[in-house]
Structures are given as C-alpha cells and as structure tokens.
C-alpha positions, 0 to 999 in steps of 0.5 A: 785840637783840645788843650787837654790833648796837649797836656797828656804828653807834654810833661815829658818835654817840659821836664827835659827842657833847659828853658822855662816853659809853660802853658796857660788856658785862654782865661790866663790860668796856668795848666802846666809849667816846668821847674825852670819856669818856677825859677823864672816866676820865683814861685813853687809850681803848686802856686803857679799851676791853677793860678794867674800871673797876678796871683804871684807876680808883681804888678809891674811884671804882670802889666808887661806880660799883658802887653806882650800877650795882647800883641801875640794874640792880635798878631796871631804869632809869637812875640819876644820881649826882654824882661828884667827883674830881681831874683834872690837880690840880683838883677836877672834878664830873661828873653821870653816868647809868648805865642798863641796855641791854636787848633786845626780850625785856627781857633786859639785854645791857649798861650805858650810861654818859653823864657830863657835866662840871658843874664850872663849874655846880657853883657853885650848886644851880640850875646843877647841877639844870640840868646834871642835866636836860641829862644826862638829855636826853643819856640820853634821846637815847642811848636813842632812838639805841639804839631806832633801832639795834635797828630797824636791827639787825633790818631789811633796809635795802633792803626794810624786811623782817626780817633772818634774826636777827629771823626766827629769834627770831620763829619760836621764839616761834611754835613755842612757841605752836603746842605750847602752844595748838595754833595752826597756823603756815605759812610760804612761801619765795618766790624771784624768777624769773631774778633773775640775768638782771636783775642781768646785763642791767640792773645791780645798782642796777636789781636793788635796785629790783626787790627793793624793789618785790617786797617792797612788793607782798608787804606789800600782800598779807599781814596785820599779824600776818604777817611778811616776811623777806629770806632771801637775795639774792632770796629772801623768807620770809613767816611766817603765825601762826594760819594753816593750809596751805589759807589760806596757799596762797591768800595765796601765790597772791594774792602771785604774781598781784599781782607778776606783774601789776606793771610794773617800770620798765626790767625790765618784768614779774617773776614769783616761785615760792613754796613753802608749808609748815605746821609739823608736830607732830613737826618742827623749824623747820629741817625746816619750812624745808627742806620749804618750800624743796623745795616752792619748787624744785618750783615752779621745776622745774614752770615757775616763776611758780607756787605749790607746797605741801609734798608731805609734808603727807599723810604727817605726822599733824598735827591734822585737816589733809588734802587732798581725798580724804584728809579724816577725820571730825571726832571729838567728845571730852569734852576739847572741853567748855567747861563752858557748855551752849549753847557745848558744844551748838553746838560739837557741832552744828558738828562734825555739820554739818561731817561732813555736808558731808564725806559730801556731798563724798566721795559726790560729791553735786550742787553745789546739795546741797553748797551747802545744807549750806555755807549751813547750816554758815555760818549755824550758825557765825554764830549760834554766834559771836554767842551765844559773844560774848554769853556771854563779855561777861557773863563779862567775858572780858578778851580778848573784843575780840581774840576777836571780831576773830578771829570777824570775820576767819574769817566774812569769809574763809568768805563770800569762799570760799563765793562763790568756790565758788558761782561755780565758781572754788574747789574744794569741798575747799578750801572744806571745808578752811577751814570744817571745819578752820580755822573749826570745829576749829582755832578751837575747839581753839585760841583757844576754849580760852583762855576755858575757865577762865572758862566752866568755873567758871560752873556 
C-alpha cells in the first residue's frame, strides 16, 4: 500500500477525531494533520504540512520525539510516551502514540501519530492510565482505518476485483515463483462484447450493473488461488497460479458459457471474448499481457463470444507444453531423483505410461485402446499419490497438508476430464496434455521438488 492511497480518504477521519492525528512520510515530512494536531504542535496547519518537527518545535520536544519514533521503528510497533510542555502560558500533558505504517509486504511507508490531551486527568495516576488506554483505543481505531484503506486502495469499488496496482504487485511475485520453482502461470484477458452499446442504449448506471454481474459470474468460476482484476472499463484479467494453458483454457470456456447463460436485467444477454496466455521462460510480464491481448482481439475478430489461446505457444520453448500434433516425449533425467527409491520408481513409471499414451495418440489407436492406457495412468497416479503421502507423513514433511490438497485437486480434475473424453466431449490431446504434463511432469518438477530435501537425507 502506498502512502498516497491512505491520503486520498484519510481526511474524513482526521477531521472528525477528538485526538491529535497526523501522518509523516519516511523522511519525517508531515503529509496530513488535523486541527487538534495543530493545537498539540502549537502551529497552524500550513506550517506543519510539508515540514518536519525541527522546523516548528523546540529542540527539547524534537529530541524526545526522535527517541520515541526510533523506538517504534526498531520494535516495529506503537510506542507511547507522556509529553509535558507549555501551551499559551500553561503546562499541558499529552499522551502520544507513534507507530510505523506498513504496506502489504511489511515495509514501512510512514509514521502515524495519535496524541491526546490528558492535562485534566494528569492529576492522578489512575486517570492517566485511563487516558493511556483511551489513546491506545484511538491508536487501534486508526490502525483499523489504515487496514480498511489498504483494502480500498487495492480494490475496484464497483466490482470488488483487484485494481491495476494490486495486480502489478501480485504478478511480480508469481513470476518469481515461476523462475524459482517452475510452477506454470496463466492469465486470461476478458472483454465484454459490445459494451459501448450497453452504455449508449441503457445508460452508464445499467452499464455498471452489467460490470458487477459479470465480475460476480467470474468469481463463481475461478478458484480461491486465482485473482480477478478490473483492467479497464470493460476488461478484466484473471491470474491463475500453478496453471498451464490447457487447464486455463477450460476455465476460460467455463466463464464464457456461464456469462452467456445469464440473464441481465434490462439488457438481456451479455457475452464476452477471452484471450488466454501462459507465461514463457524468456518473456516479460508485458509480453505475456500483450500475447493475451492479441488472443482476445482474435476472439473479437472471429465473431466474439469465444475463447482464443495465445497463438505463439508452439514457437516458444517452454517446458513440455505443446498442442496436439506437437507433443514431445517425456525424458527422464537424474535431476528428477528424489532420493526415495519407491517415489523415484513410481515417477519413472509414470513417465513410461505417459509416453505409451503419447504413442497411442500419435499413431491414431482406437479410442478403447487409448482409454485402457488412460485408466492405467490414472490408477498409477492414484497409487503414487497415496504412497507418496504415506512416505511424507513418516518424514514429518511440514507441507504435507498442502501437498495432499494439490493431489486431490489434480485427481478430481483428471477424473472429470477422463469422463469427458469417454463421453466424446473432450479431445484426447487435451486429456493427454493434462495427465502427462500438468499431473505428471509439472507437478513432479514443481511441487514435488519442495520435499526433495527431506527424502534425500533419509537414506
């Protein structure tokens, strides 16, 4: 969260607080202060905002403030202190809390100050303690406001989707995980077809209702790990971690059909065009977005209400990701060895059965023969996941729960696709893509590698 995001909506809080409240940037310059803070500082607001403490406070107060703020920064939490100074010829007492303001990455982006006049209460220790509690309550309230502001600053208010800033922060983290662990990432760019007609014919208020309903439809189709961003007026981006192009395309088709089936009050039906792209090893996130954008505009040109995949996928050497007619054999390497004999034997066996399925696909074998190999691969996967979880449980692998959930997700999707293939509604290439690459290769080269340090030392 950037400090400017806070400043956009904080004045309302400042002007209605009975405490002295202010915010500084990390260099000590005041960004905002309320009228009560001006009284506490003994200076008009125009001499506070844009200046530092040493510009208008006595050296004695400045030194005491420095000590408190350094303590708050080093402890990374609020620090209270009692301040005594003269105001209009009388001694006054304030309890001031100074605390760091941090962003979602726990980086300090500023300092907050909440101070309360406790001159009257200072006559007794008990009253002072109650005043301190009151100051801490105001501190907590301000923290709650800052947390709410962080949510507001990263979310589109109409659709509850992320805004561009939140997306830009998230995408860098996902790309880092891709380079470190090899986890695939896909995104889709979605545009509402003929949205200008909605605004022109029914008005912008109705257009807003359409945007909100489309966003709600998307939320019902994506996973908790996926994110929805409002990218432009009627454009959305869905970011899908740990997801290859084949699975992302299925989710895109699910979104498209779900929206097309909805009834939009006044407007009637609404359709969307979607472009899907997977992140490539040597690409930037700008290139990735551009590829999704081009795929989306292809969907527009081809008649709208359709899903198009990134056309450059076959030209880019990403790991084991090709379409039908361009599959490659899975090659076993010693680098895939985990150190556990059973796991390694099962991994090699999965490679072999996957290659048998590939041979059957490329040679055009009958559907019943391919189904037999599919059933064998599914059975081997289920047995391997069961045995692997047992081994990891004995090794007290700390991420076993998360790993088992990923197994369950992969199995569920594999069974769903296998049923669709047997029913004749799914191509064998799409089924092979998911089983051989998403389940076997990617999972083994991605999530499985995280437990290798545990299995490598057991022998």
